[in-house]
MARTOR-41151 format. One line per field, with one value per residue (C-alpha): x, y, z; residue in one letter. Coordinates in steps of 0.05 Angstrom, whole numbers, plus 32768, in hexadecimal, padded with zeros to 4 digits. Example, Ala and Ser with C-alpha at 12.3 -4.5 7.8 and 13.67 -1.06 7.14 Angstrom:
x = 80F6	8111
y = 7FA6	7FEB
z = 809C	808F
code = A	S
END
This chain:
x = 7E8A	7E0F	7DB9	7D8E	7DA2	7D7F	7D98	7DDC	7E0A	7E31	7E7C	7E99	7ED8	7EAC	7E8F	7ED1	7ECD	7E84	7E92	7EC7	7E9A	7E6F	7EA3	7EB3	7EFA	7F2E	7F61	7F9F	7FDE	7FDE	7FF1	8020	800E	8019	805B	8063	8056	808B	8089	807D	8042	8024	802B	800B	7FD2	7FE4	7FEC	7FB8	7FBA	7F87	7FBC	8000	8013	8052	8040	807E	80A8	8087	8044	8015	8013	7FE7	7FC1	7FB3	7F84	7F7A	7F3F	7F0E	7ECA	7EB5	7E69	7E6C	7EA6	7E93	7EDD	7F02	7F4B	7F7F	7FB7	7FC2	8001	801B	8040	806A	8089	80C5	80C8	80FD	8141	8149	810A	8108	80C5	807E	804D	8005	7FC2	7F95	7F61	7F4E	7F73	7F9A	7FDB	7FF6	8035	8058	8086	80AE	80B9	8105	8129	810E	80C3	80CC	80B9	80DE	80BE	80C5	80C4	8088	8067	8020	801B	7FE7	7FA3	7F88	7F3D	7F38	7F79	7F80	7FC2	7FFE	8020	8069	808F	80D7	80EA	8139	813C	8108	80DE	80BA	807A	806B	8031	800D	7FE1	7FA7	7F63	7F2C	7F04	7EBD	7EAE	7ED8	7EBA	7EBC	7E91	7E4C	7E37	7DED	7DCA	7D9C	7D60	7D75	7D74	7D31	7D38	7D48	7D6B	7DB6	7DE5	7DFD	7E41	7E57	7E90	7E90	7EDA	7ECA	7EEB	7F20	7EFD	7F21	7F5C	7F28	7F22	7F67	7FAB	7FB7	7FCF	7F91	7F8F	7F71	7FB9	7FCA	7FA4	7FB1	7F94	7F82	7F6F	7F4B	7F3F	7F00	7EE8	7EA4	7E69	7E48	7E08	7E23	7E32	7E73	7E7B	7EB2	7EC0	7EE1	7ECE	7E96	7E78	7E31	7E34	7E63	7E4C	7E38	7E68	7E8F	7ECF	7ED3	7F10	7F0E	7F38	7F32	7F60	7F55	7F7B	7F54	7F58	7F51	7F0D	7EED	7F01	7EC1	7EA4	7E66	7E4B	7E03	7DC8	7DD0	7DB8	7DC1	7D90	7DA6	7D95	7DBE	7DFE	7E2A	7DFB	7DD2	7DBA	7DD5	7D9F	7D7B	7D4E	7D0D	7D2A	7D4B	7D0E	7CF5	7D3D	7D44	7D03	7D17	7D57	7D49	7D62	7DAD	7DC3	7DA7	7DCB	7E0C	7E05	7DEF	7E2B	7E5B	7E3C	7E4F	7E94	7EB2	7EB4	7E9C	7EE1	7ECE	7EAF	7E73	7E41	7E19	7DF6	7DF5	7DB1	7DC5	7D9B	7D78	7DAF	7DDF	7DF4	7DEC	7DC5	7DFC	7E45	7E68	7E9A	7EB4	7E8C	7E5A	7E39	7E1C	7DCD	7DA1	7D5D	7D3B	7D39	7D16	7CCF	7CAF	7CAA	7CF3	7CF0	7D2F	7D5A	7D87	7DAC	7DC0	7DD3	7E03	7E24	7E30	7E48	7E7F	7E9B	7EB7	7EBB	7EDB	7EE8	7F0C	7F27	7F31	7F38	7F7E	7F65	7F21	7F36	7F2A	7EE5	7EC0	7EEC	7EC5	7E80	7E75	7E8A	7E5E	7E25	7E27	7E2D	7DF2	7DC7	7DDC	7DC7	7D82	7D79	7D86	7D5E	7D23	7D1F	7D36	7D00	7D11	7D5B	7D4A	7D1E	7D55	7D8B	7D5B	7D4E	7D95	7DAE	7D77	7D94	7DD6	7DC0	7DA2	7DE1	7E15	7DEC	7E03	7E4D	7E88	7EA5	7EE2	7EB1	7E8F	7EC7	7EC7	7F12	7F4B	7F82	7FC9	7FEC	7FA9	7F92	7F43	7F1D	7F09	7EC6	7EBD	7ED2	7E91	7E5A	7E26	7E5A	7E7F	7E46	7E1B	7E47	7E74	7E3E	7E24	7E6D	7E76	7E2D	7E49	7E81	7E54	7E29	7E68	7E8E	7E54	7E36	7E5D	7EA0	7E97	7E82	7EC3	7EEB	7ECD	7EDC	7F22	7F2A	7F10	7F44	7F7C	7F78	7F5A	7F6D	7F94	7F86	7F91	7F8D	7F64	7FA5	7FA9	7F62	7F6E	7FA9	7F88	7F4C	7F77	7F98	7F59	7F22	7F3C	7F75	7F51	7F16	7F29	7EFD	7EC5	7ED8	7F0F	7F3E	7F1D	7EE0	7EF7	7F1E	7EE3	7EBA	7EF1	7F08	7EDC	7EA1	7E56	7E38	7E5A	7E2B	7E3C	7E19	7DE5	7D9F	7D6D	7D22	7CF1	7CA9	7C87	7CA3	7C7E	7C38	7C53	7C65	7C22	7BFE	7C24	7C19	7BD2	7BC5	7BEF	7BC3	7B7D	7B81	7B69	7B91	7BA2	7B73	7B86	7B86	7BC5	7BE9	7BD8	7C05	7C3F	7C7E	7CB0	7CDC	7C98	7C82	7CC6	7CC3	7C84	7C9B	7CDB	7CB4	7C8A	7C98	7CC6	7C88	7C3E	7BFE	7BE3	7BA6	7BD4	7BFA	7BB9	7B9D	7BDB	7BE6	7B98	7BA3	7BE6	7BF5	7C3A	7C40	7C4F	7C63	7C8B	7CAB	7CE8	7CFF	7CBC	7CC3	7D06	7CE2	7CA0	7CBA	7CE8	7CAB	7C7D	7CB0	7CBE	7C73	7C61	7C3A	7C38	7C0C	7C49	7C75	7C67	7C79	7CB6	7CD0	7CC3	7CE3	7D24	7D29	7D21	7D4D	7D97	7DA4	7DC1	7DA4	7D58	7D5B	7D8E	7D61	7D2A	7D5E	7D74	7D2D	7D21	7D61	7D4C	7D1E	7D28	7CED	7D06	7D49	7D31	7D09	7D45	7D73	7D3D	7D39	7D83	7D88	7D50	7D72	7DB7	7DBF	7DAA	7DD2	7E12	7E4A	7E4C	7DFD	7E06	7E40	7E1A	7DE0	7E0C	7E33	7DEF	7DD1	7E15	7E14	7DCD	7DB4	7D6D	7D42	7D33	7CF7	7CE2	7CBC	7C7B	7C89	7C79	7C4E	7C4A	7C05	7BE1	7BE0	7BAF	7BC5	7BD3	7BA0	7B65	7B66	7B23	7B34	7B1F	7B5C	7B57	7B87	7BB8	7BF5	7C37	7C5F	7CA3	7CDA	7D1D	7D59	7D92	7DC2	7E03	7E0C	7E45	7E1A	7E0D	7DC3	7DAF	7DCA	7DF4	7DEF
y = 7EFB	7F0F	7F3E	7F6F	7FA4	7FC8	7FF0	7FDD	7FF1	7FC5	7FBA	7F78	7F7B	7F8C	7F48	7F2E	7F52	7F43	7EF6	7EF9	7F1E	7EE4	7EB5	7EBD	7EAA	7EB7	7EF5	7EE7	7F09	7F42	7F2B	7F43	7F75	7F69	7F81	7FC7	7FC8	7FDC	8024	800B	7FE4	8018	8048	801A	8000	7FBA	7F9F	7F83	7F9E	7F65	7F31	7F1B	7EF3	7F0A	7EF6	7F1F	7EEF	7EAC	7E9C	7E5D	7E3D	7E03	7DE9	7DA5	7D93	7D55	7D60	7D39	7D5A	7D4C	7D5B	7D4A	7D75	7DAF	7DAA	7D9F	7D7F	7D69	7D89	7DBD	7DB0	7DF2	7DF2	7E34	7E64	7E81	7EC9	7EE7	7EC8	7EDA	7EC7	7E8B	7E8F	7E80	7EAE	7E97	7EB4	7E8E	7E95	7E72	7E31	7DFA	7DF0	7DA9	7DA9	7DC6	7D9C	7DAB	7D7A	7D66	7D3F	7CFA	7D0E	7D08	7D39	7D5E	7D88	7DD5	7E05	7E38	7E6E	7E7B	7EC5	7EE3	7EEB	7F2D	7F39	7F4C	7F27	7EE3	7ECA	7ECB	7E8A	7E90	7E4E	7E4C	7E2D	7E36	7E04	7E2A	7DE9	7DE0	7DC5	7DD4	7DAE	7DC6	7D99	7DC1	7DBE	7DF6	7E0D	7DFD	7E47	7E54	7E94	7E76	7E38	7E2C	7DEB	7DDA	7DA7	7D7A	7D9D	7DDE	7DC5	7DBC	7D6E	7D6E	7D2B	7D38	7D70	7DA6	7DCE	7E04	7E37	7E81	7E99	7EDE	7F11	7EF5	7EB6	7E85	7E8A	7E6E	7E28	7E1F	7E44	7E6D	7EAD	7EC7	7F00	7F0B	7F1B	7ECD	7EA8	7E5B	7E16	7DE1	7D98	7D7C	7D37	7D39	7D02	7D0C	7CE3	7CB8	7CDD	7D1C	7D32	7D5F	7D94	7DCD	7E07	7DD5	7DA2	7D86	7D44	7D41	7CF3	7CF1	7CB4	7CCD	7CA3	7CCF	7CD2	7D09	7D2C	7D6C	7D99	7DE1	7DEA	7E35	7E63	7E83	7EB0	7E92	7EB7	7E8B	7E48	7E2A	7DE9	7DCF	7D8B	7D6F	7D4B	7D68	7D4C	7D62	7D78	7D92	7DD8	7DCC	7DAA	7DD5	7DEF	7DD0	7DD1	7DB7	7DB7	7D8F	7D5E	7D86	7DC4	7DAD	7DAC	7DEA	7E0C	7DED	7E0F	7E55	7E52	7E34	7E76	7E68	7E4F	7E8B	7EB3	7E94	7E9A	7EE4	7EF6	7ED0	7EF5	7F33	7F25	7EE6	7E9E	7E82	7E64	7E39	7DFC	7DF2	7E26	7E04	7E23	7E07	7E1A	7E1D	7E20	7E62	7E72	7E88	7ECC	7EEA	7EE7	7EC5	7EB5	7EAE	7E71	7E5D	7E20	7E1E	7E62	7E5E	7E78	7E88	7E61	7EA3	7EB0	7E71	7E91	7E72	7EA7	7EB4	7EF9	7EF6	7ED7	7F15	7EFD	7EC2	7EF4	7F1C	7EDB	7EC1	7F08	7EFE	7EC4	7EFE	7F3C	7F22	7ED9	7EE1	7F29	7F36	7F6F	7F63	7F7E	7F94	7FDD	7FD1	7FAB	7FD5	7FB2	7F6F	7F8A	7FCF	7FA6	7F6A	7F96	7FB5	7F70	7F59	7F90	7F84	7F3A	7F4C	7F83	7F4C	7F16	7F3B	7F7C	7FC6	7FDD	7FAB	7FBC	8005	7FF7	7FD1	8007	803F	8013	8006	8052	806E	8041	8056	809D	808F	806F	80A8	80D4	80B7	80AE	80D4	80F2	80BB	8086	809D	8097	8058	804E	8067	808C	8064	8067	8076	803D	8038	801E	7FD7	7FE5	8012	7FE4	7FC5	7FF2	8005	8034	7FF9	7FD6	800A	8047	8018	8001	804A	805E	8024	8035	8080	8065	803A	807A	80A7	8075	8050	8006	7FE1	8004	7FF5	7FB1	7FA2	7FC7	7F9B	7F62	7F72	7F87	7F3D	7F20	7F48	7F3C	7EF6	7ED2	7F0B	7F34	7F7F	7FC2	7FFC	801C	7FE8	7FED	803A	802F	8004	802B	8069	8040	801C	8052	8096	809A	806E	8099	80E1	8119	80E9	80E5	8118	80FB	812A	810A	80C2	80D5	80F7	80B2	808E	80C0	80F2	80EE	80EC	80DE	810B	8137	8113	80CF	80B6	80BA	807B	8086	804F	805C	8026	804A	808B	8062	8047	8088	80AA	806F	8073	80C0	80B6	8088	80AC	80EB	80CD	8087	8065	802B	8027	7FF5	7FAF	7FBB	7FE8	7FBF	7F79	7F88	7FA1	7F80	7F6B	7FB1	7FDA	7FBC	7FC8	8011	801A	8002	8029	8069	8066	8095	807E	8071	8069	8063	8024	8031	803A	7FFD	7FD2	7FE8	7FD9	7F93	7F83	7F91	7F76	7F45	7F5F	7F44	7EFB	7EFC	7ECC	7EFA	7F0A	7F46	7F6B	7F51	7F72	7FB3	7FA9	7F94	7FD2	8001	7FD8	7FDC	8027	8037	8007	7FD7	7FA1	7F73	7F61	7F51	7F02	7F02	7F28	7EFA	7EBD	7EE5	7EF3	7EB1	7E86	7EAD	7EBC	7EE3	7F2A	7F54	7F3B	7F43	7F78	7FB3	7F9B	7F8C	7FD4	7FEE	7FC6	7FDE	8022	801D	7FFE	7FCC	7FBB	7FB1	7F7E	7F5B	7F5B	7F3A	7F05	7EF6	7EF0	7EBD	7E93	7E96	7E93	7E44	7E4E	7E8D	7E91	7EAC	7EE7	7EF7	7EF1	7F1D	7F50	7F51	7F4A	7F8D	7FAF	7F9F	7FB2	7FF7	8004	8046	803A	807A	8071	8050	8051	801B	7FF7	7FAF	7F75	7F45	7F01	7EE2	7F27	7F3D	7F27	7F14	7F4F	7F37	7F0D	7EC4	7ED9	7F24	7F3D	7F4D	7F8B	7F7E	7F42	7F38	7F54	7F2E	7F15	7F49	7F52	7F33	7F58	7F3D	7F28	7F00	7F2D	7F6B	7F92	7FAF	7FE7	7FCD	7F90	7F59
z = 7CCF	7CA9	7C8E	7C78	7C9C	7CD8	7D14	7D28	7D63	7D8B	7D77	7D62	7D87	7DC8	7DC0	7DE0	7E1E	7E27	7E25	7E51	7E82	7E7E	7E9D	7EE6	7EF1	7F21	7F19	7EF2	7EE8	7EBD	7E77	7E45	7E19	7DCB	7DB6	7D9B	7D4F	7D1C	7D06	7CBD	7CD1	7CFE	7CC3	7C93	7CC1	7CB2	7CF9	7D2D	7D72	7D85	7D7F	7DA1	7D64	7D3B	7CF9	7CD8	7CFE	7CF9	7CD7	7CDD	7C91	7CA4	7CE4	7CEF	7D2A	7D55	7D7E	7DAC	7DC2	7E07	7E14	7E5C	7E70	7E36	7E20	7DE4	7DEB	7DBA	7D92	7D5D	7D33	7D0A	7CCE	7CD0	7C9D	7CC2	7CA6	7CD4	7CD3	7D1B	7D37	7D69	7D89	7D72	7D94	7D96	7DAF	7DE6	7E15	7E53	7E30	7E58	7E32	7E42	7E19	7DDB	7DA9	7D6C	7D35	7D2A	7CF3	7CEB	7CFB	7D49	7D79	7DB2	7DE9	7DE7	7E1A	7E1D	7E4B	7E53	7E62	7E93	7E80	7E5B	7E5B	7E11	7DF5	7E1D	7E2D	7E05	7DF9	7DE5	7DCB	7DCA	7D87	7D88	7D48	7D24	7D1F	7CDB	7D08	7D4F	7D72	7DAF	7DDB	7DFE	7E1C	7E1C	7E58	7E5F	7E5C	7E20	7DFF	7DB5	7DCB	7DDD	7DF8	7DF9	7E1F	7DF5	7E14	7DF7	7DAE	7D83	7D86	7DCE	7DC9	7DB7	7DD3	7DA6	7DA3	7D73	7D6F	7D61	7D52	7D3B	7D4C	7D7D	7D9B	7D72	7DA2	7DD7	7DB8	7D8C	7DA0	7D5E	7D41	7D4A	7D19	7CD3	7CBD	7CBE	7C8A	7C8B	7C71	7CA8	7CB3	7CE9	7D0A	7D3F	7D67	7D8A	7DA6	7D6E	7D73	7D5A	7D13	7D17	7CE0	7CD7	7CA7	7C7D	7C43	7C6A	7C47	7C41	7C39	7C78	7CA7	7CF1	7D13	7D44	7D1C	7CE6	7CBF	7C9D	7C6E	7C5B	7C20	7C18	7C44	7C7F	7CBA	7CFB	7D09	7CD0	7CEE	7D0A	7D28	7D37	7D51	7D5C	7D3E	7CFC	7CB3	7C73	7C3B	7BF4	7BD5	7B97	7B84	7BAB	7BE2	7C1F	7C63	7C9C	7CD9	7D0D	7CEC	7D06	7CE4	7CA1	7C75	7C8B	7C83	7C3A	7C27	7C41	7C23	7BE1	7BBC	7BD9	7B92	7B6D	7BA4	7B90	7B44	7B4D	7B74	7B43	7B08	7B2F	7B4F	7B35	7B44	7B8C	7BA1	7BDF	7BB9	7BE7	7C09	7C3E	7C78	7CC3	7CE4	7D33	7D6D	7D7F	7DB6	7D7B	7D87	7D42	7D03	7CDD	7CDB	7C98	7CA6	7C60	7C43	7C7F	7C94	7CD7	7CDA	7D10	7D0D	7D1C	7CD0	7CBD	7CBA	7C7F	7C4B	7C3A	7C57	7C80	7C46	7C40	7C79	7C4B	7C14	7C47	7C61	7C16	7C05	7C3A	7C0E	7BE1	7C15	7C53	7C47	7C09	7C10	7C60	7C8B	7CAE	7CF0	7D10	7D04	7CBB	7CC8	7C94	7C5C	7C6F	7C86	7C58	7C1B	7C30	7C3E	7BFC	7BD3	7C03	7BE7	7BA1	7BA6	7BC1	7B8D	7B5A	7B76	7B94	7B72	7B77	7BA5	7BDB	7BD2	7BDD	7C1D	7C3E	7C30	7C4C	7C8B	7C95	7C88	7CBC	7CEC	7CDA	7CE6	7D2B	7D3F	7D28	7D50	7D8B	7D79	7D83	7D42	7D42	7D4D	7D0A	7CDA	7CA9	7CB0	7CDD	7CBA	7CBF	7D03	7D2A	7D5C	7D5F	7D99	7D85	7DA0	7D68	7D35	7D19	7D25	7CF2	7CD6	7CB8	7C9E	7C89	7C7D	7C57	7C27	7C1B	7C0C	7BD8	7BB9	7BB4	7B8F	7B62	7B55	7B43	7B1B	7AF8	7B0D	7AD3	7AE3	7B2E	7B28	7AFD	7B34	7B6B	7B46	7B37	7B84	7B9B	7B68	7B75	7BC3	7BC1	7BFD	7C1E	7C58	7C50	7C78	7C5A	7C45	7C0D	7BF5	7BF1	7BC8	7B9E	7B96	7B84	7B49	7B31	7B3C	7B4A	7B18	7AE3	7AE4	7AF4	7B06	7B24	7B6C	7B87	7BC0	7BEE	7BE6	7BE8	7C2B	7C48	7C47	7C62	7C98	7CB0	7CD7	7CC2	7C80	7C48	7C23	7BE4	7BFD	7BCB	7BE5	7BDF	7BE8	7BE8	7BCD	7BF9	7C39	7C22	7C2C	7C6F	7C8F	7C73	7C95	7CD6	7CD9	7CD0	7D05	7D37	7D25	7D22	7D44	7D00	7CEF	7CA6	7C81	7C78	7C2B	7C37	7C6A	7C4E	7C1C	7C41	7C40	7C78	7C6F	7C6C	7CB3	7CD1	7CB3	7CD7	7D19	7D1A	7D09	7D43	7D81	7DB5	7DE0	7DD5	7DFD	7E1B	7DEF	7DB0	7DC3	7DCE	7D8D	7D66	7D8A	7D7E	7D34	7D26	7D62	7D6B	7DB2	7DAB	7D64	7D4F	7D22	7D4B	7D21	7D33	7D7A	7D7E	7D6F	7D92	7DD5	7DE5	7DD1	7DFC	7E34	7E2E	7E2D	7E6C	7E40	7E77	7E48	7E20	7E5B	7E5C	7E11	7E22	7E52	7E22	7DEC	7E0B	7E32	7DF1	7DBC	7DCD	7D8C	7DA2	7D6F	7D82	7DC9	7DDE	7DCB	7DFE	7E36	7E25	7E2C	7E6E	7E96	7E90	7ECA	7F0A	7F03	7EBF	7ED5	7F0A	7ED1	7EA4	7ED5	7EE4	7E9A	7E93	7ECB	7EAE	7E69	7E7B	7E73	7E27	7E18	7DF4	7E19	7DEF	7DF7	7E44	7E48	7E1E	7E4C	7E8C	7E79	7E64	7EA6	7ECC	7EAE	7EB4	7ED4	7EDD	7EF6	7F40	7F51	7F08	7EE6	7EF4	7F0E	7EE8	7F13	7EF1	7EEE	7EEF	7EA9	7E75	7E2A	7E00	7DCD	7DE0	7DC0	7D9F	7D8E	7D4C	7D22	7D01	7CCB	7CB3	7CE1	7CC6	7C98	7CB2	7CB2	7C8C	7CA5	7CCA	7C9C	7CBC	7CF9	7D02	7CF9	7D3C	7D51	7D76	7DB5	7D99	7D64
code = M	I	L	S	R	F	L	R	L	A	A	L	A	A	L	V	V	F	A	V	A	A	C	K	R	E	P	T	P	A	A	T	P	P	A	P	K	P	Q	A	A	A	E	S	G	D	Y	D	E	H	S	Y	A	E	P	D	K	V	A	I	D	D	L	A	L	E	L	A	L	D	F	D	A	R	T	I	G	G	T	A	T	Y	T	L	D	W	R	D	D	T	A	T	T	L	V	L	D	T	R	D	L	T	I	E	R	A	E	G	E	V	A	G	G	S	W	Q	P	L	Q	F	E	L	A	G	R	D	D	L	L	G	S	K	L	T	I	Q	A	P	E	R	N	A	R	I	R	V	A	Y	R	T	S	P	A	A	S	G	L	Q	W	L	E	A	S	M	T	E	G	K	A	T	P	F	M	F	S	Q	S	Q	A	I	H	A	R	S	W	V	P	L	Q	D	T	P	R	V	R	Y	T	Y	S	A	H	V	T	A	P	A	D	V	M	V	L	M	S	A	D	N	D	P	A	A	P	R	D	G	D	Y	S	F	R	M	P	Q	R	I	P	S	Y	L	M	A	I	A	A	G	D	L	V	F	K	P	I	S	A	R	A	G	V	W	A	E	P	A	T	V	D	R	A	V	A	E	F	E	D	T	E	K	M	I	A	T	T	E	S	L	Y	G	P	Y	R	W	E	R	Y	D	L	L	I	L	P	P	S	F	P	Y	G	G	M	E	N	P	R	L	S	F	I	T	P	T	V	I	V	G	D	K	S	L	V	S	L	I	A	H	E	L	A	H	S	W	S	G	N	L	V	T	N	S	S	A	K	D	G	W	L	N	E	G	F	T	S	Y	V	E	N	R	I	V	E	A	L	Y	G	E	E	R	A	D	M	E	Y	V	I	S	R	N	G	L	K	A	E	I	A	N	M	S	P	E	E	Q	A	L	A	V	R	P	G	V	V	K	N	P	D	D	S	L	S	A	V	S	Y	D	K	G	A	W	F	L	Q	F	L	E	E	R	F	G	R	A	E	F	D	A	F	L	R	G	Y	F	D	H	F	A	F	Q	S	I	P	T	A	R	F	V	D	Y	A	Q	E	H	L	L	E	K	Y	P	D	R	V	T	K	E	E	F	D	A	W	L	Y	E	P	G	I	P	G	S	A	P	Q	V	M	S	R	S	F	G	V	V	D	S	A	R	L	A	W	L	G	S	G	T	L	P	P	Q	S	I	T	G	E	W	S	T	Q	E	W	I	H	F	L	E	G	L	P	D	T	L	S	I	E	Q	L	S	Q	L	D	T	A	Y	R	F	T	G	T	P	N	A	E	L	A	Q	R	W	Y	P	L	A	V	R	S	S	Y	M	Q	A	Y	P	A	I	A	D	F	V	R	T	I	G	R	R	K	L	I	M	P	T	Y	Q	A	L	V	A	T	E	A	G	L	A	F	A	K	E	Q	L	E	A	A	R	P	G	Y	H	P	I	T	T	G	S	V	E	K	L	I	A	E	A	K	P	A	P	G	S	G	T	P	F	M	P	G	T	I	E	P	A	V	A	P	D	A	E	V	D	A	A	P	P	A	M	P	A	A	D	G	D	P	T	R	P	A	P	T	G	R
END
């Protein structure tokens, strides 16, 4: 699963733990752990410790879904039919991953097309992996069918009341399958090692439009009966579904926007460069192989910036700001159509193969369309965040990849290391081998491994043959391995400078020293990236007078710019700037995107008064939060260790607005900031 890149910290696999924490359930018997991996697989790294599935014995070749959406019960019920590829002549069981599913029956197709019952066992629940479903198939049936029903609290689904949508007339539902949430709404071999085609027939209330990561027809009637087909093979984490009051408007012949009626025109205008992005990426790395590239704009409760579901990227509405300043998120999600969706990591421990490559390609798209200076600024911002994050990591967590035979904590699979150290590594290779040569290498890599899932070891072998041996004396094997397996940033890392940021640094230093704000003639020309660099370079705390001066000039408190808010509000909390608290409450209650709100929650829980305030906001926001977001905030609150008696209590109704309605503004409010890139990209305290 999109950005451009700022501070990131939360690990993707940890989201599973967070989401489970949000769902209060009775204890169940201990789960059956995954079977030990074969020695050869363990040594090559080509296995997935986050799945019970045994694809070396039997693998899903095609999936056919028959589903009914029940908005009142908040469940999906139906059947999943698997066309199977039996790979081991001795295998007679199909093992699937599930989480909190009710399994009603299992059947196998026999000669003549009839179905016979099959014995199955659903093991106890593991907090991370869910429950292992084992189906006995002594006749090694070519097709097996499972009837099931989801839980109302499925970690991979969010059901929203009509009041939580923009139109406030129709309920909404959407999925989030990455990393291992697909098993909460379909029993599957929920591992990226398995790629399959799928079809679906879905029934729903007639007032909702249903979409999937498949061949959505822009002209399909809204009638409560929908059929889909995904002809390209995908891993389970890229299977997606959504339903709500959705309409379509085109951007080009192969790209468009699905959104609520009140949003669709603004979204089309914001993302009108999407076709240019597709054409640019095709010119670099080969044809777009998914036929259509549409965007689905979700409600603000979506926990990420975006999700790269093929043919239908899920996008947060927080990037629709009217000036295209956040469209690098679209570049990131589109880039996944080559790096991630086309060539996929075979397990979470190889996450840098998805996110590092995608972050590099994203920056190339930004450079081609918006110029080298903007691309350089985004690289500087992301790398500053990476350096700050690495400072708090163990040496093991700082490695881009793990050597074969080593099991890495899944919590560390998708930190800023995967995104930004990965992209930095590829820029190092580009610099050493030359852009033309490296572009040819990447294009060949995407062609060679198209529609395959691979571990890091296979990339290393391919790079050894097509880069290191083809162009000797440009990069040594020791330099190459240091990027992959050693902590920190190698001394060989190319450095990127931004001329614009030098001006920002000088203006900030001058204000901190003299108290005189830079003139509007300077700040009025600042870009999104420059404002973020200004805020991120401020001290951890400021005086009330300093904050008030900035607020009066730039109206940070209450800004509709969520990217600026995510940086301003933690500073306000740490500095006891109580005038910002009403806006902080509104911010964290109305937005569910983890990257934006978690830094503020993290600052709040550092004091006893702030912790109490955080708990109050969580309870008020809970109905509109996705389970992933709820779990993240709950975990942060549960682990908080505030200083005793610390913090100033917030008393509602006793604080004046930070900026009076008629206050004179010394400088123009800052522009909207750059995007975080990928929905799946972590932020300082979570995506």
